[in-house]
C-alpha positions as CSV (number, residue, x, y, z in Angstrom):
1,X,182.4,-26.7,112.5
2,X,185.6,-26.5,110.4
3,X,186.2,-29.1,107.8
4,X,189.6,-30.7,108.4
5,X,189.5,-33.3,105.7
6,X,192.0,-31.5,103.4
7,X,194.8,-32.4,105.7
8,X,194.2,-36.1,105.1
9,X,193.8,-35.7,101.4
10,X,197.1,-33.7,101.2
11,X,198.8,-36.8,102.5
12,X,197.0,-39.0,99.9
13,X,198.0,-36.6,97.1
14,X,201.6,-36.7,98.2
15,X,201.6,-40.5,98.1
16,X,199.8,-40.7,94.8
17,X,201.9,-38.2,92.8
18,X,205.3,-39.1,91.3
19,X,208.0,-36.9,92.8
20,X,211.2,-36.1,91.0
21,X,214.4,-34.3,92.2
22,X,214.4,-30.6,91.4
23,X,217.8,-28.9,91.5
24,X,216.6,-25.8,89.5
25,X,213.7,-23.4,89.4
26,X,210.6,-25.1,88.0
27,X,207.4,-23.3,86.8
28,X,204.2,-24.5,85.1
29,X,204.0,-23.7,81.5
30,X,200.7,-22.9,79.8
31,X,197.2,-22.8,81.3
32,X,194.5,-25.4,81.8
33,X,192.4,-25.7,78.7
34,X,189.7,-28.3,78.0
35,X,189.0,-28.1,74.2
36,X,188.5,-31.9,74.0
37,X,185.0,-33.3,73.8
38,X,185.8,-35.6,76.7
39,X,185.2,-37.4,78.9
40,X,188.9,-38.2,79.3
41,X,191.2,-35.3,80.0
42,X,193.9,-34.8,77.3
43,X,196.8,-37.0,78.3
44,X,199.1,-34.5,76.7
45,X,198.2,-32.0,79.4
46,X,197.2,-34.2,82.4
47,X,198.5,-37.3,84.1
48,X,196.2,-39.2,86.6
49,X,197.5,-38.6,90.1
50,X,195.3,-40.9,92.2
51,X,191.7,-41.6,92.8
52,X,189.7,-42.8,95.8
53,X,186.1,-44.0,96.4
54,X,183.6,-42.7,93.9
55,X,185.4,-39.4,93.0
56,X,185.9,-38.7,89.2
57,X,187.4,-35.8,87.3
58,X,186.2,-35.9,83.6
59,X,185.7,-33.4,80.8
60,X,182.0,-32.4,80.5
61,X,181.0,-29.5,78.2
62,X,184.7,-28.4,78.0
63,X,185.0,-28.2,81.8
64,X,187.0,-30.4,84.1
65,X,184.0,-31.6,86.2
66,X,184.1,-33.4,89.5
67,X,181.4,-36.0,90.1
68,X,180.9,-39.1,92.2
69,X,180.3,-42.3,90.2
70,X,178.5,-45.2,91.8
71,X,178.0,-45.2,95.6
72,X,179.6,-42.3,97.4
73,X,181.8,-43.1,100.4
74,X,183.1,-41.0,103.3
75,X,186.3,-40.2,101.4
76,X,185.9,-39.6,97.6
77,X,188.5,-37.8,95.5
78,X,190.2,-37.6,92.1
79,X,193.5,-36.0,91.2
80,X,195.1,-34.9,87.9
81,X,198.7,-33.7,87.5
82,X,199.7,-30.9,85.1
83,X,202.3,-32.0,82.6
84,X,204.0,-28.8,81.3
85,X,206.9,-27.1,83.1
86,X,209.9,-24.9,82.2
87,X,212.8,-23.4,84.2
88,X,211.6,-20.0,85.5
89,X,212.0,-18.4,89.0
90,X,208.6,-16.7,88.8
91,X,205.3,-18.2,87.8
92,X,201.5,-18.0,88.0
93,X,199.0,-20.9,87.8
94,X,195.3,-19.7,87.7
95,X,192.2,-21.9,87.7
96,X,188.6,-20.7,87.5
97,X,186.2,-22.8,89.7
98,X,182.5,-23.3,89.6
99,X,181.0,-24.1,93.0
100,X,177.3,-23.1,93.3
101,X,175.4,-23.3,96.6
102,X,174.2,-26.9,96.9
103,X,171.4,-27.1,99.4
104,X,169.7,-30.1,97.7
105,X,173.0,-32.0,97.3
106,X,174.9,-31.6,100.6
107,X,173.1,-33.2,103.5
108,X,174.3,-32.4,107.1
109,X,177.9,-33.4,107.7
110,X,178.7,-33.6,104.0
111,X,181.2,-31.4,102.0
112,X,182.8,-30.9,98.6
113,X,186.1,-29.2,97.6
114,X,187.6,-28.2,94.3
115,X,191.0,-26.6,93.7
116,X,194.7,-27.1,93.1
117,X,197.8,-28.0,95.0
118,X,201.5,-27.0,94.6
119,X,203.8,-30.0,95.4
120,X,207.4,-29.6,96.5
121,X,210.0,-32.4,96.1
122,X,209.9,-35.3,98.6
123,X,209.9,-33.9,102.1
124,X,209.2,-30.3,101.0
125,X,205.5,-30.3,101.8
126,X,202.6,-29.0,99.7
127,X,200.3,-26.0,99.6
128,X,196.6,-26.2,98.5
129,X,194.2,-23.5,97.4
130,X,190.6,-24.4,96.9
131,X,186.9,-23.6,97.4
132,X,185.0,-25.7,99.8
133,X,181.3,-26.0,100.7
134,X,180.0,-27.9,103.6
135,X,176.7,-28.5,105.5
136,X,177.2,-28.3,109.3
137,X,174.0,-28.9,111.2
138,X,171.8,-27.7,108.4
139,X,173.8,-24.6,107.6
140,X,175.6,-24.3,104.3
141,X,179.0,-22.5,104.2
142,X,181.1,-21.8,101.1
143,X,184.6,-20.4,101.5
144,X,188.1,-20.0,100.1
145,X,190.7,-22.1,101.9
146,X,194.5,-22.3,101.8
147,X,196.2,-25.3,103.6
148,X,199.8,-26.5,103.9
149,X,203.2,-26.1,105.4
150,X,201.9,-24.7,108.7
151,X,199.2,-22.6,107.0
152,X,195.4,-23.4,107.5
153,X,193.5,-20.3,106.6
154,X,189.9,-19.7,105.5
155,X,188.8,-16.5,103.9
156,X,185.6,-14.7,103.2
157,X,187.3,-11.8,101.3
158,X,185.0,-9.9,99.1
159,X,182.0,-11.8,100.7
160,X,183.4,-15.2,99.9
161,X,183.3,-17.2,96.6
162,X,180.6,-16.6,94.0
163,X,179.2,-19.5,92.0
164,X,182.1,-18.9,89.7
165,X,185.4,-17.7,91.2
166,X,189.1,-17.4,90.3
167,X,192.0,-19.1,92.2
168,X,195.6,-18.3,91.6
169,X,198.9,-19.7,92.9
170,X,201.8,-17.4,92.1
171,X,205.5,-17.5,93.1
172,X,207.8,-14.5,93.2
173,X,211.6,-14.9,93.6
174,X,211.8,-11.3,94.9
175,X,213.4,-10.9,98.3
176,X,211.5,-9.8,101.4
177,X,207.7,-9.8,101.8
178,X,207.2,-9.5,98.1
179,X,208.7,-12.9,97.5
180,X,207.4,-16.4,98.1
181,X,204.3,-18.4,97.2
182,X,201.0,-16.6,97.3
183,X,197.4,-17.8,97.3
184,X,195.2,-15.2,95.5
185,X,191.5,-15.3,95.2
186,X,189.0,-13.3,93.1
187,X,185.3,-13.8,93.7
188,X,184.2,-12.9,90.2
189,X,187.2,-14.3,88.3
190,X,187.3,-11.5,85.7
191,X,187.4,-8.1,87.5
192,X,191.1,-8.3,88.2
193,X,190.8,-7.6,91.9
194,X,192.9,-10.4,93.2
195,X,193.4,-10.5,96.9
196,X,196.2,-12.4,98.6
197,X,195.3,-14.0,101.9
198,X,198.0,-16.7,102.4
199,X,201.8,-16.9,101.7
200,X,204.8,-19.1,102.2
201,X,208.2,-17.4,102.5
202,X,209.8,-19.9,100.1
203,X,208.7,-22.9,98.0
204,X,210.5,-25.2,95.6
205,X,207.9,-26.4,93.1
206,X,207.9,-29.9,91.7
207,X,204.4,-30.4,90.5
208,X,200.9,-28.9,90.4
209,X,197.7,-30.9,90.7
210,X,194.0,-30.2,90.3
211,X,191.7,-32.1,92.6
212,X,188.1,-32.7,93.5
213,X,187.2,-34.0,96.9
214,X,183.9,-34.9,98.7
215,X,183.0,-36.8,101.8
216,X,181.9,-36.3,105.4
217,X,183.0,-33.8,108.1
218,X,185.1,-34.9,111.0
219,X,182.8,-36.1,113.7
220,X,180.1,-37.4,111.4
221,X,178.4,-40.7,112.5
222,X,180.4,-43.7,111.5
223,X,179.4,-45.2,108.2
224,X,177.9,-41.9,106.9
225,X,178.3,-41.6,103.1
226,X,179.5,-38.5,101.2
227,X,177.3,-36.6,98.8
228,X,176.2,-37.7,95.3
229,X,177.8,-35.1,93.1
230,X,176.4,-35.0,89.5
231,X,177.2,-32.9,86.4
232,X,174.0,-30.9,87.2
233,X,175.7,-29.7,90.4
234,X,178.2,-27.7,88.2
235,X,181.3,-28.4,90.3
236,X,184.1,-27.9,87.8
237,X,187.3,-26.2,86.8
238,X,187.2,-24.0,83.7
239,X,189.7,-22.8,81.2
240,X,191.4,-19.6,82.1
241,X,192.5,-16.6,80.1
242,X,196.2,-15.8,80.3
243,X,197.0,-12.8,82.6
244,X,198.4,-9.5,81.3
245,X,202.0,-10.6,81.8
246,X,201.4,-13.8,79.8
247,X,199.7,-11.8,77.0
248,X,202.8,-9.5,77.0
249,X,205.1,-12.5,76.6
250,X,202.9,-14.0,73.8
251,X,202.9,-10.6,72.0
252,X,206.6,-10.3,72.3
253,X,207.0,-13.7,70.8
254,X,204.7,-12.9,67.9
255,X,206.6,-9.7,67.2
256,X,209.9,-11.6,67.1
257,X,208.4,-14.1,64.6
258,X,207.1,-11.3,62.4
259,X,210.4,-9.4,62.6
260,X,212.4,-12.5,61.5
261,X,209.8,-13.0,58.7
262,X,210.2,-9.5,57.5
263,X,214.0,-9.8,57.6
264,X,213.9,-13.1,55.6
265,X,211.6,-11.5,53.0
266,X,213.8,-8.4,52.7
267,X,216.9,-10.6,52.3
268,X,215.2,-12.6,49.6
269,X,214.3,-9.5,47.6
270,X,217.8,-8.0,48.0
271,X,219.3,-11.2,46.7
């Protein structure tokens, strides 16, 4: 039984997020980091983007954890919007996600999802990449999923997600098949073997959000509650390490700073 709840939450996310006009290339700057002690995510990096039911995103042990607070409902979620953007035609936004198997947490017809969504300006749609786990008739399934703009694709590439897996949204301005918005997944998050399994030919980014969602599957008995997700369930997003291209940019910037410093020192001695 496929979980279709993401379609409804995509609409909620669109309504909850503030959309601005984008007449130029926009790309996320920096990478999710959670150095603060918590529980409130750093407002310099994140803006609340909407919450529903008992869903809560909070910083626990330097992770952005998803839990349900109070009494779970059939539709629980929380959304945070990333704050930092620059003008750049090519970008990558990675997020490491912890999603263990949860046989003692997910009862039949219950599910949980954690991931991110790229938002286009008003009317431009959205594209989500996440890990979901659901209990259908007593059978637990955990999988990667990409949803949006005509795409609804699940994937068990590399035997599906591990307890800790990497997600990556990346956009290339190249022409042809090499260009567009890609959803990449890596089941170990650190081995570098990213596998693309969904793509949009073009995408005009306005905003990126991180979300946690839980509830009941379509067709569940009326009034059924979603799961009680606690910190012990270890459903969270973790800080990521910049990818090689980012390290190269950082190194180039450091070299420039050192070069100007050397020039300034040499000029001072010459004078």
